[in-house]
Each structure stands twice: as C-alpha cells, then as structure tokens.
DRENGURO-497412 format. One line per 5 residues: number of its first residue (from 0); their letters; for each residue x, y, z of C-alpha. Coordinates in Angstrom, 2 decimals. Layout:
REM DRENGURO-497412
NUM> a> X,Y,Z; ...
***
This chain:
REM DRENGURO-497412
0> mtayv> 6.76,5.97,20.56; 7.57,6.04,16.84; 5.95,4.22,13.92; 7.51,3.90,10.46; 5.01,3.98,7.60
5> fpgqg> 5.43,3.01,3.95; 3.41,4.27,0.95; 1.78,2.17,-1.74; 0.93,2.62,-5.40; 1.14,6.23,-6.54
10> aqftg> 4.44,6.92,-4.73; 6.57,6.36,-7.84; 8.48,9.18,-9.52; 11.13,9.47,-12.21; 14.66,9.02,-10.90
15> mgkdl> 13.47,7.27,-7.75; 16.29,5.67,-5.79; 19.19,7.13,-7.79; 20.34,9.23,-4.84; 20.37,6.18,-2.57
20> fdlse> 22.35,4.17,-5.14; 24.97,6.92,-5.50; 25.41,7.61,-1.79; 25.34,4.18,-0.16; 27.23,0.97,-0.94
25> haktl> 24.62,-0.98,1.03; 21.85,0.53,-1.09; 23.80,-0.26,-4.26; 24.07,-3.91,-3.17; 20.33,-4.09,-2.48
30> fmqad> 19.42,-2.60,-5.88; 21.68,-5.14,-7.58; 20.10,-7.92,-5.54; 16.65,-6.73,-6.62; 17.68,-6.81,-10.28
35> dvlgf> 18.93,-10.38,-9.83; 15.71,-11.51,-8.12; 13.50,-10.03,-10.85; 15.66,-11.07,-13.78; 15.73,-7.60,-15.34
40> slsdv> 17.19,-4.20,-14.47; 14.46,-2.65,-12.34; 17.03,-0.12,-11.11; 17.60,1.16,-14.67; 13.86,1.78,-15.10
45> mfngs> 13.66,3.45,-11.69; 16.64,5.74,-12.35; 16.10,6.49,-16.04; 12.58,5.44,-17.00; 9.77,7.79,-17.97
50> eedlr> 6.57,8.35,-16.01; 4.83,6.05,-18.48; 7.42,3.32,-17.84; 6.88,3.61,-14.11; 3.09,3.35,-14.48
55> qtrit> 3.30,-0.24,-15.75; 1.97,-2.42,-12.93; 4.81,-4.96,-13.23; 7.24,-2.06,-12.71; 5.28,0.20,-10.37
60> qpaif> 4.81,-2.17,-7.47; 8.35,-3.59,-7.31; 9.80,-0.09,-7.82; 7.87,1.43,-4.91; 8.64,-1.56,-2.68
65> vhstv> 12.36,-1.50,-3.50; 12.64,2.27,-3.11; 11.08,2.49,0.34; 12.65,-0.73,1.63; 16.15,0.21,0.47
70> aflsa> 15.72,3.67,2.02; 14.93,2.04,5.36; 17.60,-0.65,5.24; 20.40,1.65,4.08; 19.76,4.58,6.45
75> eepqe> 22.94,5.93,8.05; 21.61,5.39,11.55; 19.96,2.04,12.46; 16.19,2.47,12.57; 14.35,0.98,15.54
80> pdava> 10.59,1.43,15.08; 8.13,0.72,17.87; 5.62,-0.22,15.17; 5.30,-0.27,11.38; 2.49,-0.05,8.84
85> ghslg> 2.16,0.26,5.08; -0.63,1.48,2.82; -1.66,-1.49,0.64; 1.55,-2.43,-1.24; 3.50,-0.62,1.50
90> efsal> 2.62,-3.41,3.93; 5.34,-5.56,2.30; 7.98,-2.89,3.02; 6.68,-2.63,6.58; 7.10,-6.38,7.06
95> vaaga> 10.71,-6.24,5.85; 11.39,-3.27,8.13; 10.02,-5.25,11.08; 12.27,-8.20,10.23; 9.34,-10.49,9.44
100> iafpd> 10.22,-11.17,5.77; 13.60,-11.19,4.04; 14.03,-8.52,1.36; 14.34,-10.94,-1.63; 11.38,-13.05,-0.47
105> alrlv> 9.17,-9.98,-0.13; 10.26,-8.72,-3.55; 9.28,-12.04,-5.14; 5.84,-11.75,-3.53; 5.46,-8.15,-4.70
110> sqrar> 6.36,-9.11,-8.25; 3.87,-12.00,-8.19; 1.26,-9.69,-6.66; 1.69,-7.15,-9.46; 1.29,-9.79,-12.15
115> amqea> -1.72,-11.39,-10.46; -3.48,-8.05,-10.00; -2.88,-7.09,-13.63; -4.24,-10.44,-14.84; -7.33,-10.07,-12.64
120> adarp> -7.89,-6.52,-13.90; -7.55,-7.65,-17.51; -10.03,-10.48,-16.95; -12.64,-8.32,-15.20; -12.12,-4.60,-15.85
125> gtmaa> -13.03,-2.20,-13.09; -12.21,1.18,-11.66; -12.09,3.30,-8.50; -13.27,6.73,-7.33; -12.47,8.95,-4.35
130> vlgld> -15.46,10.18,-2.36; -14.93,13.39,-0.39; -17.12,14.91,2.28; -19.33,11.99,3.35; -19.12,9.83,6.47
135> datie> -18.05,6.21,6.09; -21.40,4.73,7.18; -23.31,6.63,4.49; -20.95,5.38,1.78; -21.04,1.80,3.09
140> aacae> -24.85,1.77,3.13; -25.11,3.25,-0.37; -22.67,0.72,-1.86; -24.51,-2.17,-0.22; -27.73,-1.19,-2.04
145> ikdvv> -26.19,-1.19,-5.52; -26.62,-4.35,-7.63; -23.34,-4.06,-9.53; -20.02,-4.66,-7.73; -18.91,-1.61,-5.73
150> vpany> -17.37,-1.56,-2.25; -15.40,0.75,0.06; -11.73,0.11,-0.79; -9.53,2.68,0.97; -10.48,4.35,4.25
155> ntpgq> -7.84,7.05,3.84; -8.98,9.76,6.26; -12.22,10.84,7.92; -14.17,12.30,5.00; -12.08,10.64,2.28
160> lvisg> -12.96,7.13,1.20; -12.17,5.40,-2.10; -14.73,3.07,-3.66; -13.85,0.23,-6.05; -15.71,-2.14,-8.34
165> seegv> -17.05,-2.67,-11.83; -17.26,0.38,-14.08; -21.07,0.23,-13.88; -21.05,-0.16,-10.10; -18.68,2.75,-9.51
170> atask> -20.60,4.97,-11.95; -23.90,4.22,-10.21; -22.40,4.73,-6.74; -20.78,8.00,-7.81; -24.17,9.42,-8.82
175> vlsdl> -25.89,8.14,-5.69; -23.20,9.54,-3.41; -23.22,12.90,-5.18; -26.98,13.05,-4.62; -26.42,12.20,-0.95
180> garrv> -24.22,15.28,-0.55; -20.66,14.21,-1.31; -18.51,17.31,-1.79; -16.77,15.64,-4.73; -16.57,12.21,-6.33
185> lplnv> -13.35,11.91,-8.32; -12.71,9.08,-10.78; -9.19,7.68,-10.31; -6.81,6.82,-13.14; -6.15,3.23,-12.07
190> ggafh> -5.77,-0.04,-13.92; -8.37,-2.07,-12.05; -10.81,-2.47,-9.18; -8.22,-2.97,-6.47; -9.27,-4.09,-2.97
195> splme> -12.63,-5.31,-4.28; -14.18,-8.74,-5.00; -12.93,-8.39,-8.60; -9.42,-9.10,-7.24; -10.43,-12.57,-6.02
200> parea> -8.42,-14.36,-8.76; -5.33,-12.42,-7.67; -5.90,-13.32,-4.03; -6.12,-17.00,-4.91; -3.05,-16.78,-7.14
205> lreai> -1.01,-15.20,-4.33; -2.29,-17.39,-1.49; 0.03,-20.33,-2.18; 3.07,-18.08,-2.59; 2.39,-16.29,0.71
210> eatri> 1.79,-19.54,2.56; 5.09,-20.92,1.22; 7.09,-17.83,2.24; 8.99,-17.87,5.51; 7.64,-15.24,7.87
215> rppgc> 9.37,-14.76,11.20; 7.99,-13.12,14.35; 8.54,-9.39,13.73; 10.74,-7.24,15.93; 7.86,-4.83,16.52
220> evyqn> 4.11,-4.73,16.00; 2.95,-4.67,12.38; -0.36,-2.84,11.91; -2.04,-4.50,8.94; -4.52,-3.04,6.46
225> vdgrp> -7.30,-5.60,6.82; -8.35,-4.51,10.31; -5.91,-1.72,11.18; -4.73,-3.67,14.21; -1.28,-4.97,15.20
230> svape> -0.05,-8.46,14.38; 2.99,-10.33,15.69; 2.20,-14.02,15.03; 3.52,-15.22,11.64; 0.36,-17.18,10.79
235> eikrk> -1.82,-14.17,11.57; 0.41,-11.97,9.39; 0.06,-14.44,6.51; -3.71,-14.69,6.88; -4.15,-10.91,6.79
240> liaql> -1.68,-10.54,3.91; -3.70,-13.02,1.83; -6.98,-11.26,2.68; -5.55,-7.84,1.80; -6.13,-8.02,-1.97
245> tapvr> -9.92,-8.15,-1.72; -10.35,-6.35,1.62; -10.37,-2.57,2.14; -7.29,-0.64,3.28; -8.32,0.64,6.72
250> wtqti> -5.72,3.40,6.96; -7.82,5.76,9.09; -8.39,2.97,11.62; -4.70,2.02,11.52; -3.62,5.51,12.57
255> qhmqa> -6.34,5.71,15.21; -5.28,2.37,16.71; -1.65,3.49,16.72; -2.66,6.68,18.52; -4.54,4.63,21.09
260> agirr> -1.36,2.59,21.66; 0.58,5.76,22.48; 2.28,6.42,19.15; 2.60,10.15,18.45; 5.50,10.25,15.97
265> fvevg> 5.37,8.87,12.44; 8.26,8.55,9.98; 7.29,8.17,6.32; 9.74,6.12,4.26; 9.76,6.23,0.46
270> gkgki> 8.04,8.28,-2.19; 8.60,11.99,-1.71; 7.47,11.98,1.88; 4.11,13.69,1.45; 1.56,11.02,0.57
275> lagli> 1.02,9.39,3.96; 2.03,12.50,5.89; -0.97,14.33,4.47; -3.35,11.50,5.33; -2.00,11.15,8.88
280> kkvdr> -2.33,14.89,9.53; -5.98,14.72,8.43; -6.63,12.05,11.04; -5.04,14.26,13.73; -3.15,17.45,12.93
285> dldve> -1.26,17.25,16.23; 0.59,14.07,15.27; 4.28,14.50,14.44; 5.07,13.31,10.89; 8.48,13.47,9.26
290> qls> 10.38,11.84,6.41; 13.31,9.46,6.73; 16.27,11.31,5.24
***
C-alpha cells in the first residue's frame, strides 16, 4: 500500500514550480488558474522571487500548496494513492489529491488561512522551538506546569518535538527542558506561535470559510494532523481542518497509524523531496520513501 504525503511551511525554494510550468500544459493551466484565484501573479513570485519574497506568509503558504498540488495533478502517470496525509499546510494538498476539495476552493482557503495566521501573530506575538532528545511525555508535563502559554505543537519524530507559545512561555520551557536533559533546544525562525492557543483568532476566522466550502467524500483515506487518524466523512474532515490551527501536528502518530494499516511505501510530493522523507525514516528506517518525479 502506498501513501502520498505533502510538506508544509518551510518547503519553499527559489524557482519552485518553473520546471513543471515549462514541461506540462496541464501544470501551466493550473498555475494560471491559481493566479486568477488569488488576483496576483503567484507564479511569477514562485519562479523569479527571492528567498525573502517567498518567506512572506501570504506568499509562502499558497506557493507551497500550489507547488505540491500541481506536481501531483500534472504527473505523467495518474496517481492512485491508498492514503494521503500532509504536514500542517500540506493537509490541504492532501485533500485535493484525495479528491475531497477542488483545487481553486482549497487555494482560497489556504490564502485565507495565511492571512488569518499572520493577523493572529501580529496581534499576539509568539514563537516556536524544536526540542531534541526528550520523550513526548516529559515535554508535555513540563509545558503543562508553565504559567505562560507554551504547548507541544509538532510531534515530528520520536525524540523531536516542536513547542509553541508566547515568547516568555517558550523561553521558560526551553530552559526547563534543557535542565531536564534535552540534547538541544533550538529556537525557530518563524513568524508566530503556530498550532498553539495564540492562533485561536485565526481558527475562528477560518471556521466559516471551511464550513462553507464543498468537501466531497475522498477517494482514499485522509490521515489528518489533529489525531493522526484517517477520515473519510466530509463533516469529520471539516471539523478536524478547523481544529488544526490550534491543535498540534501529530506527524509521528500519523506515520505510525499508517504503518499499522499496512502502508509501507510513502511518496513525498512537493518541496525538494527531503523534508518529510527524513521525518518518516526517523519513525522507521525500513519504510520506503521516494519523491514524485
């Protein structure tokens, strides 16, 4: 069994998508459709923009979504996944790949998501840090004891968990976790406290848009971030998609649940093909991971 997986923020790079545009008429049509939906030339920024241009939240999220989704939809051979999953933002690409959301509808949601997250981050600044070398339970217990806002945000692999919250909360947790034996605690260069309670205004802003979007029963199981488990009912998909902004990304659990379902082969779509591959291999080095070419 094969699962297709889609990366989230951090998968952008200069020139992203230009090869797809040049090689495929279908891809070219999709890029032009994306520009029309957004009302500006996202493709021009993707193909010719600088790293700084691509780091702007209003650009980053649509660019990553469009790149990975176009790569999937314009592949030479039809792709037939047994399951799909995406890391945070990548969940929107996964839903398109599964046939649950139309490409333009998902892009509108991604654009609204980017704006809402930026507004929430501007209103209540926060940050994130990667904690290496501690078990999840130790990190969860330590965060729960801290008065300022700080929570587990990304369960990336066993021994790698990202925390998120206010600057004070993350600073306090970083010291506590270092004292508890963390191998390293690395501050992340991010624009906000993503997947934490500080994103509540963004979740509320996006709720109505998600509820109004048509979601169809997917053609395969969609493993969603909130609990790492598969969803097929449209209302369940919507509920989890709304919860995603303030809930942690349970990527470790997602891969483990896929393994338990018999999935041994993973195809990463988008980015440069190394972000999720590295995480999956750290969950189980015997899993087969490749990139969609």
